[in-house]
Z-matrix of the N, CA and C atoms (Angstrom, degrees):
N
C 1 1.483
C 2 1.532 1 106.79
N 3 1.366 2 114.33 1 145.01
C 4 1.475 3 118.84 2 -178.56
C 5 1.506 4 110.03 3 -70.40
N 6 1.371 5 114.95 4 141.61
C 7 1.449 6 117.08 5 177.02
C 8 1.494 7 112.11 6 -110.76
N 9 1.340 8 117.42 7 -8.27
C 10 1.495 9 124.31 8 170.82
C 11 1.510 10 110.09 9 56.24
N 12 1.333 11 115.76 10 46.61
C 13 1.423 12 122.17 11 172.00
C 14 1.510 13 114.13 12 62.62
N 15 1.252 14 118.47 13 -148.90
C 16 1.494 15 124.64 14 -175.77
C 17 1.552 16 111.55 15 -96.06
N 18 1.334 17 118.29 16 -12.42
C 19 1.462 18 121.61 17 -177.21
C 20 1.502 19 107.95 18 -89.03
N 21 1.349 20 116.22 19 126.71
C 22 1.460 21 120.79 20 176.64
C 23 1.552 22 108.61 21 -76.05
N 24 1.346 23 116.07 22 129.85
C 25 1.461 24 120.97 23 177.71
C 26 1.547 25 113.14 24 46.03
N 27 1.331 26 116.85 25 63.12
C 28 1.468 27 119.96 26 -178.55
C 29 1.553 28 110.19 27 -55.96
N 30 1.293 29 114.59 28 143.34
C 31 1.472 30 121.50 29 -178.72
C 32 1.516 31 108.92 30 -87.38
N 33 1.341 32 115.56 31 129.25
C 34 1.490 33 120.22 32 -175.28
C 35 1.530 34 110.42 33 -113.42
N 36 1.327 35 116.97 34 135.90
C 37 1.477 36 124.08 35 171.69
C 38 1.505 37 105.74 36 -113.12
N 39 1.347 38 116.94 37 129.92
C 40 1.460 39 123.05 38 177.86
C 41 1.555 40 109.44 39 -106.04
N 42 1.368 41 113.82 40 131.31
C 43 1.469 42 118.91 41 -179.58
C 44 1.519 43 111.07 42 -129.56
N 45 1.374 44 114.89 43 108.77
C 46 1.479 45 119.87 44 178.46
C 47 1.495 46 106.37 45 -161.79
N 48 1.356 47 115.82 46 146.60
C 49 1.445 48 116.84 47 -179.82
C 50 1.515 49 114.93 48 -97.58
N 51 1.349 50 116.07 49 4.24
C 52 1.466 51 121.57 50 176.84
C 53 1.540 52 109.61 51 -98.05
N 54 1.316 53 118.15 52 112.54
C 55 1.478 54 119.98 53 179.74
C 56 1.552 55 116.17 54 -53.86
N 57 1.325 56 115.57 55 -34.66
C 58 1.460 57 119.06 56 -179.94
C 59 1.553 58 110.93 57 -69.70
N 60 1.331 59 115.66 58 -40.20
C 61 1.459 60 119.99 59 176.25
C 62 1.503 61 110.39 60 -63.75
N 63 1.323 62 117.46 61 -44.25
C 64 1.440 63 121.34 62 178.54
C 65 1.509 64 111.85 63 -61.34
N 66 1.322 65 115.95 64 -37.15
C 67 1.439 66 121.00 65 179.35
C 68 1.516 67 110.46 66 -65.22
N 69 1.350 68 118.09 67 -44.46
C 70 1.408 69 121.76 68 175.89
C 71 1.516 70 114.29 69 -63.06
N 72 1.317 71 117.42 70 -41.79
C 73 1.433 72 121.09 71 178.33
C 74 1.560 73 110.44 72 -65.02
N 75 1.340 74 113.68 73 -42.75
C 76 1.467 75 118.95 74 179.13
C 77 1.538 76 110.58 75 -58.12
N 78 1.353 77 114.88 76 -43.93
C 79 1.446 78 119.46 77 -179.00
C 80 1.537 79 111.89 78 -62.55
N 81 1.331 80 114.30 79 -42.77
C 82 1.477 81 119.26 80 179.87
C 83 1.509 82 111.59 81 -62.99
N 84 1.305 83 117.15 82 -41.11
C 85 1.486 84 119.31 83 178.20
C 86 1.520 85 111.47 84 -68.98
N 87 1.342 86 115.39 85 -39.65
C 88 1.477 87 119.04 86 -177.25
C 89 1.515 88 112.13 87 -67.61
N 90 1.317 89 118.00 88 -28.72
C 91 1.439 90 120.77 89 179.39
C 92 1.504 91 114.57 90 -80.73
N 93 1.340 92 117.51 91 -4.48
C 94 1.426 93 121.47 92 177.10
C 95 1.498 94 111.67 93 -108.32
N 96 1.329 95 120.19 94 114.98
C 97 1.460 96 121.31 95 -173.92
C 98 1.513 97 114.10 96 -69.04
N 99 1.326 98 117.68 97 -14.12
C 100 1.453 99 121.70 98 179.07
C 101 1.488 100 117.01 99 -87.48
N 102 1.361 101 116.63 100 2.09
C 103 1.439 102 121.60 101 -179.29
C 104 1.532 103 112.14 102 -118.18
N 105 1.334 104 116.09 103 147.70
C 106 1.446 105 120.72 104 178.91
C 107 1.497 106 108.34 105 -125.13
N 108 1.326 107 117.67 106 115.41
C 109 1.427 108 121.86 107 177.44
C 110 1.566 109 108.51 108 -81.98
N 111 1.361 110 115.58 109 121.89
C 112 1.456 111 118.17 110 -176.04
C 113 1.546 112 111.13 111 -110.70
N 114 1.352 113 118.02 112 -13.18
C 115 1.467 114 117.63 113 -177.53
C 116 1.465 115 113.26 114 -178.14
N 117 1.368 116 115.81 115 162.54
C 118 1.454 117 122.85 116 179.86
C 119 1.534 118 106.16 117 -137.45
N 120 1.329 119 117.19 118 147.06
C 121 1.424 120 122.65 119 177.72
C 122 1.538 121 111.13 120 -143.90
N 123 1.355 122 115.90 121 140.74
C 124 1.457 123 118.60 122 179.04
C 125 1.525 124 112.74 123 -110.68
N 126 1.318 125 115.59 124 1.67
C 127 1.496 126 120.48 125 175.91
C 128 1.537 127 109.21 126 -135.03
N 129 1.337 128 114.89 127 158.95
C 130 1.432 129 119.48 128 178.15
C 131 1.513 130 112.28 129 -65.05
N 132 1.318 131 118.15 130 -42.50
C 133 1.460 132 120.39 131 179.98
C 134 1.503 133 112.29 132 -57.60
N 135 1.393 134 117.40 133 -45.99
C 136 1.400 135 120.74 134 179.65
C 137 1.560 136 111.69 135 -66.40
N 138 1.296 137 115.36 136 -39.08
C 139 1.460 138 119.94 137 176.27
C 140 1.493 139 114.41 138 -55.77
N 141 1.368 140 114.89 139 -42.19
C 142 1.467 141 121.74 140 179.81
C 143 1.575 142 109.80 141 -66.25
N 144 1.353 143 112.61 142 -43.24
C 145 1.475 144 116.84 143 -179.51
C 146 1.535 145 111.56 144 -65.00
N 147 1.326 146 115.18 145 -40.22
C 148 1.493 147 117.71 146 179.46
C 149 1.545 148 112.42 147 -70.63
N 150 1.340 149 114.09 148 -34.58
C 151 1.454 150 116.94 149 177.90
C 152 1.513 151 112.57 150 -62.65
N 153 1.356 152 116.31 151 -38.10
C 154 1.458 153 120.48 152 179.67
C 155 1.532 154 112.42 153 -73.46
N 156 1.324 155 116.77 154 -37.40
C 157 1.496 156 119.30 155 -176.44
C 158 1.561 157 113.00 156 -84.77
N 159 1.316 158 115.87 157 -32.33
C 160 1.470 159 119.40 158 -175.31
C 161 1.520 160 114.29 159 -99.37
N 162 1.372 161 116.16 160 -13.22
C 163 1.448 162 122.86 161 -177.55
C 164 1.569 163 113.28 162 38.36
N 165 1.320 164 117.55 163 64.61
C 166 1.458 165 119.86 164 179.75
C 167 1.507 166 110.79 165 -69.11
N 168 1.295 167 114.45 166 161.21
C 169 1.450 168 121.26 167 175.33
C 170 1.546 169 112.10 168 -82.93
N 171 1.359 170 114.21 169 -30.99
C 172 1.461 171 120.93 170 -177.62
C 173 1.535 172 111.32 171 -146.33
N 174 1.335 173 115.82 172 143.00
C 175 1.474 174 120.28 173 175.92
C 176 1.507 175 108.10 174 -121.52
N 177 1.321 176 115.81 175 133.91
C 178 1.470 177 121.18 176 170.43
C 179 1.538 178 104.67 177 -100.22
N 180 1.331 179 116.32 178 119.10
C 181 1.465 180 123.19 179 -164.22
C 182 1.530 181 111.88 180 -122.79
N 183 1.347 182 115.89 181 127.07
C 184 1.450 183 119.99 182 169.95
C 185 1.546 184 109.58 183 -80.97
N 186 1.309 185 118.46 184 161.33
C 187 1.468 186 121.66 185 176.99
C 188 1.481 187 112.43 186 -88.78
N 189 1.331 188 118.45 187 -49.68
C 190 1.453 189 121.93 188 -174.63
C 191 1.516 190 111.05 189 -91.30
N 192 1.343 191 114.76 190 99.04
C 193 1.471 192 120.77 191 178.15
C 194 1.513 193 109.10 192 -109.85
N 195 1.273 194 117.91 193 159.74
C 196 1.530 195 120.08 194 -173.16
C 197 1.539 196 112.55 195 -60.96
N 198 1.329 197 117.40 196 -33.85
C 199 1.450 198 120.20 197 -170.94
C 200 1.523 199 113.09 198 -109.84
N 201 1.326 200 116.79 199 -30.76
C 202 1.438 201 121.84 200 -172.53
C 203 1.505 202 112.24 201 -140.99
N 204 1.347 203 117.59 202 163.53
C 205 1.459 204 122.63 203 172.09
C 206 1.502 205 108.48 204 -81.93
N 207 1.338 206 117.56 205 133.22
C 208 1.471 207 121.71 206 -177.04
C 209 1.546 208 111.94 207 -63.59
N 210 1.311 209 116.51 208 -29.17
C 211 1.497 210 119.71 209 178.57
C 212 1.534 211 111.04 210 -70.38
N 213 1.323 212 115.97 211 -39.30
C 214 1.473 213 122.20 212 175.60
C 215 1.531 214 109.61 213 -64.16
N 216 1.366 215 114.69 214 -43.91
C 217 1.441 216 118.30 215 178.04
C 218 1.510 217 113.12 216 -62.77
N 219 1.328 218 115.78 217 -38.17
C 220 1.458 219 119.66 218 175.32
C 221 1.514 220 113.49 219 -61.13
N 222 1.260 221 114.67 220 -42.61
C 223 1.513 222 121.02 221 178.31
C 224 1.484 223 109.37 222 -60.90
N 225 1.356 224 117.76 223 -44.01
C 226 1.439 225 122.31 224 -176.64
C 227 1.575 226 109.74 225 -69.69
N 228 1.324 227 116.68 226 -37.24
C 229 1.494 228 119.39 227 178.65
C 230 1.542 229 110.06 228 -64.22
N 231 1.381 230 115.84 229 -40.29
C 232 1.448 231 120.08 230 -175.37
C 233 1.526 232 110.44 231 -72.62
N 234 1.348 233 118.45 232 -24.81
C 235 1.438 234 118.83 233 176.17
C 236 1.526 235 111.96 234 -71.73
N 237 1.295 236 116.39 235 -21.99
C 238 1.485 237 122.36 236 179.92
C 239 1.519 238 108.71 237 -96.12
N 240 1.328 239 117.68 238 -41.73
C 241 1.498 240 123.62 239 -178.29
C 242 1.521 241 108.39 240 -122.24
N 243 1.324 242 120.25 241 79.07
C 244 1.436 243 120.83 242 -175.18
C 245 1.485 244 116.17 243 -64.69
N 246 1.351 245 119.58 244 -17.52
C 247 1.457 246 121.18 245 176.47
C 248 1.518 247 113.51 246 -86.27
N 249 1.333 248 116.55 247 -5.17
C 250 1.470 249 122.09 248 -177.05
C 251 1.552 250 109.31 249 -65.93
N 252 1.342 251 115.09 250 139.12
C 253 1.440 252 121.93 251 173.73
C 254 1.604 253 108.38 252 -99.27
N 255 1.290 254 116.17 253 137.47
C 256 1.463 255 119.94 254 179.56
C 257 1.488 256 111.69 255 -132.02
N 258 1.322 257 115.24 256 130.20
C 259 1.487 258 121.66 257 176.07
C 260 1.524 259 108.48 258 -113.67
N 261 1.277 260 119.54 259 121.61
C 262 1.505 261 123.06 260 174.03
C 263 1.481 262 106.29 261 -76.96
N 264 1.362 263 114.39 262 131.79
C 265 1.466 264 121.42 263 176.57
C 266 1.541 265 106.35 264 -125.94
N 267 1.346 266 115.60 265 99.40
C 268 1.458 267 117.80 266 -167.72
C 269 1.524 268 112.02 267 -145.88
N 270 1.314 269 114.67 268 157.81
C 271 1.478 270 118.47 269 175.27
C 272 1.504 271 111.07 270 -82.28
N 273 1.341 272 117.35 271 -7.75
C 274 1.434 273 121.80 272 177.84
C 275 1.532 274 108.85 273 -86.37
N 276 1.346 275 115.11 274 114.73
C 277 1.470 276 117.48 275 -178.60
C 278 1.552 277 111.20 276 -121.33
N 279 1.298 278 119.55 277 7.65
C 280 1.449 279 122.08 278 -179.58
C 281 1.514 280 110.27 279 -67.57
N 282 1.329 281 115.77 280 149.10
C 283 1.465 282 121.74 281 -175.15
C 284 1.554 283 113.65 282 -51.99
N 285 1.333 284 121.65 283 -43.01
C 286 1.466 285 119.92 284 -177.82
C 287 1.507 286 114.61 285 -59.41
N 288 1.397 287 115.50 286 -37.27
C 289 1.446 288 118.74 287 177.22
C 290 1.511 289 113.69 288 -66.34
N 291 1.337 290 113.82 289 -41.45
C 292 1.485 291 119.21 290 179.09
C 293 1.524 292 110.62 291 -64.15
N 294 1.395 293 116.21 292 -43.37
C 295 1.439 294 119.02 293 179.67
C 296 1.528 295 111.50 294 -60.05
N 297 1.322 296 116.19 295 -44.38
C 298 1.496 297 122.24 296 -178.06
C 299 1.548 298 108.55 297 -61.58
N 300 1.326 299 114.55 298 -44.64
C 301 1.486 300 118.03 299 -178.06
C 302 1.542 301 111.08 300 -63.59
N 303 1.318 302 117.34 301 -44.39
C 304 1.454 303 121.81 302 -179.98
C 305 1.525 304 111.41 303 -63.37
N 306 1.321 305 114.38 304 -40.71
C 307 1.475 306 121.08 305 178.02
C 308 1.514 307 110.19 306 -63.30
N 309 1.330 308 118.22 307 -34.21
C 310 1.446 309 121.55 308 177.84
C 311 1.515 310 112.94 309 -72.21
N 312 1.350 311 116.57 310 -16.59
C 313 1.474 312 117.90 311 176.85
C 314 1.519 313 117.42 312 109.65
N 315 1.355 314 115.83 313 8.02
C 316 1.458 315 118.03 314 179.82
C 317 1.525 316 109.88 315 -70.05
N 318 1.341 317 116.91 316 157.70
C 319 1.451 318 120.87 317 -174.87
C 320 1.568 319 110.23 318 -106.02
N 321 1.319 320 119.65 319 -9.85
C 322 1.443 321 119.22 320 -178.89
C 323 1.511 322 110.27 321 -153.97
N 324 1.301 323 114.93 322 157.07
C 325 1.497 324 122.58 323 178.12
C 326 1.488 325 110.51 324 -144.37
N 327 1.309 326 116.75 325 114.92
C 328 1.444 327 123.42 326 -179.12
C 329 1.529 328 112.67 327 -122.23
N 330 1.309 329 115.31 328 143.30
C 331 1.451 330 121.34 329 174.46
C 332 1.502 331 108.26 330 -78.73
N 333 1.346 332 117.79 331 150.96
C 334 1.462 333 120.24 332 -179.17
C 335 1.506 334 112.91 333 -74.29
N 336 1.341 335 116.46 334 -4.20
C 337 1.459 336 117.70 335 173.91
C 338 1.536 337 109.00 336 -89.39
N 339 1.309 338 118.35 337 -1.61
C 340 1.460 339 119.66 338 179.51
C 341 1.562 340 110.82 339 -67.26
N 342 1.308 341 115.52 340 139.13
C 343 1.491 342 119.43 341 178.88
C 344 1.545 343 112.04 342 -70.59
N 345 1.268 344 116.29 343 160.74
C 346 1.464 345 121.47 344 -177.29
C 347 1.573 346 110.63 345 -56.59
N 348 1.308 347 115.12 346 -38.24
C 349 1.467 348 120.88 347 -178.47
C 350 1.536 349 110.70 348 -57.86
N 351 1.380 350 114.32 349 -38.48
C 352 1.454 351 117.16 350 -177.31
C 353 1.553 352 109.58 351 -73.83
N 354 1.252 353 117.77 352 -31.60
C 355 1.482 354 121.19 353 176.21
C 356 1.549 355 109.44 354 -60.73
N 357 1.330 356 113.96 355 -47.37
C 358 1.454 357 118.70 356 -179.95
C 359 1.537 358 111.82 357 -61.77
N 360 1.313 359 114.82 358 -40.30
C 361 1.495 360 120.81 359 178.71
C 362 1.535 361 107.13 360 -63.26
N 363 1.323 362 117.18 361 -45.22
C 364 1.447 363 120.30 362 179.95
C 365 1.502 364 112.18 363 -59.34
N 366 1.328 365 115.67 364 -43.66
C 367 1.483 366 121.98 365 178.55
C 368 1.521 367 108.01 366 -59.07
N 369 1.285 368 116.09 367 -47.82
C 370 1.514 369 123.93 368 -178.55
C 371 1.507 370 108.62 369 -53.84
N 372 1.329 371 116.38 370 -55.58
C 373 1.491 372 123.12 371 -173.22
C 374 1.547 373 109.21 372 -66.48
N 375 1.319 374 117.01 373 -42.64
C 376 1.473 375 120.07 374 -179.49
C 377 1.485 376 110.56 375 -65.98
N 378 1.290 377 121.09 376 -37.71
C 379 1.439 378 122.86 377 179.13
C 380 1.525 379 110.83 378 -70.58
N 381 1.369 380 118.54 379 -17.90
C 382 1.434 381 122.03 380 175.15
C 383 1.539 382 110.18 381 -87.37
N 384 1.318 383 116.45 382 4.20
C 385 1.464 384 120.43 383 179.54
C 386 1.548 385 115.63 384 87.55
N 387 1.360 386 115.08 385 14.73
C 388 1.457 387 119.53 386 179.61
C 389 1.481 388 109.90 387 -100.61
N 390 1.362 389 113.47 388 168.34
C 391 1.470 390 121.75 389 178.09
C 392 1.556 391 107.16 390 -101.15
N 393 1.353 392 117.00 391 139.15
C 394 1.444 393 117.69 392 178.92
C 395 1.554 394 109.32 393 -133.22
N 396 1.329 395 114.86 394 126.64
C 397 1.456 396 124.44 395 173.58
C 398 1.494 397 108.26 396 -121.69
N 399 1.370 398 116.87 397 133.86
C 400 1.457 399 118.78 398 -178.62
C 401 1.567 400 108.61 399 -72.36
N 402 1.303 401 118.35 400 156.72
C 403 1.423 402 122.09 401 -178.06
C 404 1.505 403 117.69 402 -52.58
N 405 1.337 404 116.44 403 -39.80
C 406 1.495 405 118.02 404 -178.26
C 407 1.533 406 108.42 405 -72.70
N 408 1.308 407 119.55 406 -19.50
C 409 1.420 408 118.48 407 174.67
C 410 1.526 409 111.45 408 -83.30
N 411 1.307 410 118.03 409 -41.73
C 412 1.480 411 120.41 410 179.43
C 413 1.510 412 111.60 411 -68.04
N 414 1.360 413 117.95 412 -24.52
C 415 1.443 414 120.40 413 179.10
C 416 1.512 415 113.23 414 -57.25
N 417 1.328 416 117.58 415 -47.99
C 418 1.449 417 125.18 416 178.98
C 419 1.561 418 109.95 417 -65.00
N 420 1.321 419 116.05 418 -41.51
C 421 1.433 420 119.04 419 -179.37
C 422 1.543 421 110.73 420 -65.04
N 423 1.326 422 116.95 421 -43.28
C 424 1.449 423 120.05 422 -179.68
C 425 1.517 424 110.44 423 -66.26
N 426 1.289 425 117.86 424 -36.32
C 427 1.470 426 122.17 425 179.86
C 428 1.522 427 109.61 426 -66.23
N 429 1.307 428 116.34 427 -42.03
C 430 1.477 429 121.19 428 175.20
C 431 1.529 430 111.05 429 -60.71
N 432 1.324 431 115.14 430 -41.96
C 433 1.467 432 120.63 431 -179.22
C 434 1.518 433 110.75 432 -65.36
N 435 1.385 434 114.53 433 -41.06
C 436 1.478 435 118.35 434 179.61
C 437 1.551 436 110.17 435 -63.61
N 438 1.333 437 116.72 436 -42.35
C 439 1.508 438 120.06 437 178.45
C 440 1.531 439 109.43 438 -63.08
N 441 1.335 440 113.72 439 -39.29
C 442 1.526 441 116.83 440 -178.81
C 443 1.494 442 111.47 441 -66.12
N 444 1.336 443 116.64 442 -37.77
C 445 1.488 444 119.47 443 175.52
C 446 1.506 445 112.36 444 -60.51
N 447 1.372 446 114.79 445 -41.91
C 448 1.471 447 116.42 446 179.43
C 449 1.540 448 111.67 447 -65.64
N 450 1.329 449 115.55 448 -41.19
C 451 1.490 450 118.12 449 -179.75
C 452 1.491 451 111.00 450 -68.84
N 453 1.305 452 116.80 451 -34.78
C 454 1.481 453 118.06 452 -175.29
C 455 1.513 454 116.08 453 -96.68
N 456 1.290 455 119.67 454 3.17
C 457 1.432 456 120.51 455 -174.06
C 458 1.528 457 113.13 456 -60.54
N 459 1.330 458 116.38 457 -32.91
C 460 1.462 459 119.74 458 -178.95
C 461 1.538 460 110.62 459 -69.59
N 462 1.324 461 115.03 460 -29.84
C 463 1.466 462 118.50 461 -177.72
C 464 1.515 463 113.47 462 -104.22
N 465 1.379 464 115.46 463 8.90
C 466 1.431 465 118.62 464 -174.31
C 467 1.538 466 113.37 465 -62.56
N 468 1.302 467 117.28 466 -34.19
C 469 1.482 468 120.27 467 -179.36
C 470 1.546 469 112.40 468 -102.50
N 471 1.340 470 117.21 469 13.93
C 472 1.443 471 117.60 470 -176.52
C 473 1.547 472 112.02 471 -65.89
N 474 1.293 473 117.45 472 -21.86
C 475 1.459 474 120.90 473 179.87
C 476 1.536 475 113.56 474 -80.94
N 477 1.340 476 117.19 475 -5.01
C 478 1.435 477 122.84 476 175.99
C 479 1.511 478 111.12 477 -88.60
N 480 1.320 479 117.26 478 133.51
C 481 1.452 480 121.19 479 175.13
C 482 1.531 481 108.74 480 -72.04
N 483 1.306 482 116.72 481 161.85
C 484 1.483 483 122.37 482 -178.87
C 485 1.497 484 110.48 483 -59.49
N 486 1.317 485 118.61 484 -41.64
C 487 1.454 486 121.72 485 -179.27
C 488 1.537 487 110.01 486 -65.89
N 489 1.331 488 116.71 487 -35.45
C 490 1.468 489 119.98 488 176.41
C 491 1.542 490 112.07 489 -67.39
N 492 1.309 491 115.71 490 -39.56
C 493 1.469 492 119.80 491 174.85
C 494 1.521 493 112.05 492 -63.92
N 495 1.331 494 114.57 493 -38.35
C 496 1.453 495 119.23 494 178.75
C 497 1.474 496 111.88 495 -65.25
N 498 1.362 497 117.51 496 -43.80
C 499 1.461 498 122.14 497 174.86
C 500 1.454 499 112.72 498 -60.92
N 501 1.330 500 115.98 499 -42.51
C 502 1.477 501 121.32 500 -177.70
C 503 1.554 502 109.11 501 -64.83
N 504 1.295 503 116.12 502 -40.05
C 505 1.436 504 119.25 503 178.48
C 506 1.540 505 112.69 504 -63.51
N 507 1.374 506 115.13 505 -41.93
C 508 1.456 507 117.38 506 -179.95
C 509 1.546 508 111.06 507 -66.12
N 510 1.322 509 115.12 508 -39.36
C 511 1.475 510 118.94 509 178.32
C 512 1.503 511 111.01 510 -63.63
N 513 1.321 512 115.68 511 -40.97
C 514 1.488 513 120.12 512 179.24
C 515 1.500 514 111.61 513 -66.53
N 516 1.310 515 118.57 514 -26.54
C 517 1.439 516 123.43 515 179.17
C 518 1.563 517 112.02 516 -84.28
N 519 1.332 518 116.39 517 -0.78
C 520 1.400 519 123.15 518 171.34
C 521 1.571 520 113.40 519 82.78
N 522 1.337 521 114.69 520 20.49
C 523 1.455 522 118.28 521 179.74
C 524 1.523 523 111.01 522 -78.77
N 525 1.352 524 116.23 523 144.73
C 526 1.456 525 121.56 524 179.17
C 527 1.483 526 111.13 525 -77.48
N 528 1.345 527 115.33 526 164.08
C 529 1.457 528 121.13 527 -177.63
C 530 1.513 529 113.42 528 -60.14
N 531 1.333 530 117.48 529 -38.32
C 532 1.464 531 121.24 530 -179.96
C 533 1.523 532 110.26 531 -64.82
N 534 1.336 533 114.71 532 -42.87
C 535 1.482 534 119.22 533 179.65
C 536 1.505 535 109.49 534 -67.08
N 537 1.271 536 118.24 535 -41.98
C 538 1.449 537 121.16 536 178.64
C 539 1.543 538 111.05 537 -61.05
N 540 1.322 539 114.47 538 -42.00
C 541 1.455 540 120.94 539 179.25
C 542 1.547 541 111.43 540 -56.51
N 543 1.323 542 118.16 541 -45.89
C 544 1.425 543 123.68 542 178.12
C 545 1.521 544 111.84 543 -64.19
N 546 1.334 545 119.62 544 -43.92
C 547 1.399 546 126.75 545 -177.89
C 548 1.577 547 111.27 546 -67.07
N 549 1.337 548 115.49 547 -34.39
C 550 1.461 549 119.62 548 -178.11
C 551 1.534 550 111.97 549 -96.35
N 552 1.308 551 117.34 550 -7.81
C 553 1.435 552 120.25 551 178.68
C 554 1.521 553 115.54 552 71.51
N 555 1.341 554 113.79 553 32.46
C 556 1.472 555 118.53 554 179.50
C 557 1.566 556 107.96 555 -131.76
N 558 1.308 557 116.59 556 174.94
C 559 1.462 558 122.16 557 -178.97
C 560 1.508 559 111.53 558 -77.60
N 561 1.290 560 117.24 559 157.39
C 562 1.476 561 122.98 560 176.49
C 563 1.498 562 108.54 561 -59.55
N 564 1.320 563 117.91 562 -41.37
C 565 1.488 564 120.71 563 178.95
C 566 1.526 565 110.30 564 -60.82
N 567 1.333 566 116.17 565 -40.96
C 568 1.477 567 118.93 566 178.11
C 569 1.522 568 113.16 567 -63.17
N 570 1.330 569 113.68 568 -34.20
C 571 1.513 570 118.96 569 178.59
C 572 1.512 571 108.06 570 -67.31
N 573 1.371 572 118.06 571 -44.99
C 574 1.448 573 120.98 572 179.60
C 575 1.525 574 110.50 573 -61.18
N 576 1.316 575 116.33 574 -42.40
C 577 1.519 576 118.19 575 179.24
C 578 1.490 577 110.72 576 -65.14
N 579 1.312 578 117.68 577 -46.63
C 580 1.472 579 122.69 578 -177.30
C 581 1.531 580 109.80 579 -64.04
N 582 1.295 581 117.65 580 -36.56
C 583 1.448 582 122.92 581 179.77
C 584 1.502 583 109.59 582 -65.70
N 585 1.335 584 116.38 583 -42.98
C 586 1.444 585 121.95 584 -178.67
C 587 1.539 586 109.69 585 -65.68
N 588 1.313 587 116.00 586 -42.30
C 589 1.470 588 121.24 587 177.87
C 590 1.532 589 111.83 588 -62.70
N 591 1.337 590 114.78 589 -41.43
C 592 1.461 591 121.11 590 179.95
C 593 1.520 592 111.71 591 -63.36
N 594 1.365 593 116.82 592 -42.97
C 595 1.450 594 119.50 593 175.81
C 596 1.551 595 113.33 594 -59.96
N 597 1.334 596 114.30 595 -42.21
C 598 1.458 597 119.49 596 179.50
C 599 1.495 598 109.77 597 -65.20
N 600 1.332 599 116.57 598 -42.20
C 601 1.519 600 120.37 599 -178.63
C 602 1.489 601 111.81 600 -62.97
N 603 1.388 602 118.07 601 -38.44
C 604 1.421 603 122.00 602 -175.99
C 605 1.531 604 112.42 603 -92.29
N 606 1.341 605 116.42 604 -5.08
C 607 1.473 606 119.86 605 -178.26
C 608 1.492 607 111.43 606 71.44
N 609 1.305 608 118.73 607 33.17
C 610 1.473 609 123.90 608 177.89
C 611 1.513 610 110.72 609 -100.42
N 612 1.310 611 115.81 610 141.77
C 613 1.431 612 119.83 611 -177.34
C 614 1.494 613 114.76 612 -96.87
N 615 1.362 614 117.55 613 -7.66
C 616 1.442 615 120.54 614 -178.68
C 617 1.520 616 110.81 615 -170.04
N 618 1.366 617 113.11 616 -179.88
C 619 1.453 618 118.59 617 -179.48
C 620 1.550 619 113.92 618 -61.96
N 621 1.348 620 116.59 619 -36.21
C 622 1.468 621 119.38 620 -177.80
C 623 1.502 622 108.86 621 -62.32
N 624 1.342 623 118.36 622 -39.98
C 625 1.454 624 119.75 623 -178.85
C 626 1.553 625 109.74 624 -71.19
N 627 1.314 626 117.77 625 -34.68
C 628 1.469 627 121.00 626 174.75
C 629 1.516 628 110.17 627 -58.75
N 630 1.279 629 116.25 628 -44.69
C 631 1.462 630 123.10 629 -178.59
C 632 1.542 631 110.43 630 -63.16
N 633 1.333 632 113.87 631 -45.91
C 634 1.478 633 116.37 632 179.21
C 635 1.569 634 110.95 633 -64.56
N 636 1.305 635 116.13 634 -37.39
C 637 1.462 636 119.40 635 178.44
C 638 1.570 637 110.09 636 -62.01
N 639 1.367 638 114.46 637 -45.31
C 640 1.442 639 120.28 638 -174.40
C 641 1.549 640 108.14 639 -64.44
N 642 1.332 641 119.10 640 -40.52
C 643 1.435 642 123.66 641 177.75
C 644 1.504 643 111.83 642 -64.81
N 645 1.354 644 114.63 643 -46.40
C 646 1.497 645 119.28 644 -177.64
C 647 1.504 646 111.71 645 -62.50
N 648 1.336 647 117.92 646 -36.51
C 649 1.467 648 123.26 647 -174.48
C 650 1.555 649 109.68 648 -92.92
N 651 1.331 650 117.90 649 2.64
C 652 1.472 651 117.96 650 175.06
C 653 1.500 652 114.88 651 75.75
N 654 1.372 653 116.37 652 17.17
C 655 1.484 654 119.96 653 178.11
C 656 1.524 655 108.54 654 -76.17
N 657 1.315 656 116.91 655 -32.09
C 658 1.447 657 120.57 656 174.03
C 659 1.515 658 109.71 657 -141.28
N 660 1.288 659 117.58 658 165.91
C 661 1.448 660 120.43 659 -178.85
C 662 1.533 661 110.10 660 -93.09
N 663 1.341 662 116.31 661 154.61
C 664 1.490 663 121.60 662 179.57
C 665 1.475 664 108.84 663 -66.95
């Protein structure tokens, strides 16, 4: 069951210029006892006015409004109410729209084909201070990331110095610190320090992750 973060009965403001969408959102909020609907707006100007007067905890925001862009409205709302949580609810799911919304400071992004249950889940997670992106939104982002990994694989380790690559290769081969120290001509203490710095640089929490990184980047063989 949803606990809706630490705020009891968070106040919700709905912003959309489509009466049918507003009706569906209104129904979803009404069916959940942990939410309180405090207002609705069909324009950006009215949304800003209601945000200032009603001080909602969360806004469900469309992008295409008659007078303003919902992302710009979100940015303006957050400049006045920095603690406000905003979830974009839009038919636009292309990566550029998502990027602009996240840069504006929103906490969630849902497609309008998302079921009511997913909206409630998004509200729950966002009120807990987490970020929520619906699956059809994350699909494009992950695909872009996968393509970027392919394009950048050759340069993935270019930021590592040769001595760091050498250390990484020895670690991946399962060599102990004393052995590595002899092979690299440094002290065991220096190996331990360099190993710790390398893990921090690569974002690895232990030797197993270092090994996986080395294999993935072709520094050593599996």
